N, C-alpha and C positions, 0 to 999 in steps of 0.2 A: 651814161649815155655814150654810145659809140658814134662814129661818123655815119652820116647817111650814105647809102649806096647810090650809084649812078641812076639805077632804076627808080629809087625813091625820089631822087632829085627831079627826074623827068616827070614822074607822077605829080609831084608838087607844082612844077612849072605848068603842066597842063591844067591842073585844078585852078591855079591862080589865074591863068589866061581865060578860063571859062567862068571865072567868078564864083567858083564852088568853095565858099569859105568853110562850110561845115565839113566837106570832104578833105580840104586842105589840112584843117586842124586835126581831123581824125587820123589822117595819114601820119602827121607828126606824132600824135599821141601813141599810135600803134607802132611807131618806130622808136619809141622810148624817149621822146622829147617831152619833158614834163609841161612845157609851155603849151603844147598842143591841147592838153586837157583843160587848162585854165582858159585859154582863148576860145576853145570849142564850146565851153560852157556859156560863154558870153554870146556867141553866135547862135547856139541852139536854145539858149535860155533854159537849160535843163539841169543846172546846178545852182546851189544857193549863191555861190560867189558870182556866177554869171548873171543871175537875176538881180543881185545887189549892185553889180557894176552898171547894168542897164538902168536901174532905178536911180542911181547916183547921176548918171549922164542925163537922164530926163529931168531930174531935179535941177541940175546946173543949167540946162537949157531953159527951163521954165523961169529961173531967176533972171535970165537974159531976155525973156519975152519970146522965146522960141518954143513952140509946141512940137514935141517929138512924137512921131508914130513909128511903128515897127519898121516900115519900109525905109523911112528916112534914116533910122539908126543903122540899118544894115547896108545902106548904100553910101554912107559917108565915112 
């Protein structure tokens, strides 16, 4: 992975400010940052690791008496 360009950083900042998590992690992934694929899978729930991470989070919340829904998971 190389360093991110100024344009990529500006894109990431705009996506973060807009709350565009899926776009943010897609930009990272497309820029060669491996973490972007991992985190994007969690946000989009389109990878096995992403679905497992979300299921683990929901399970842990349930053990503490908190019922998680998709909106709660994505907004915290």
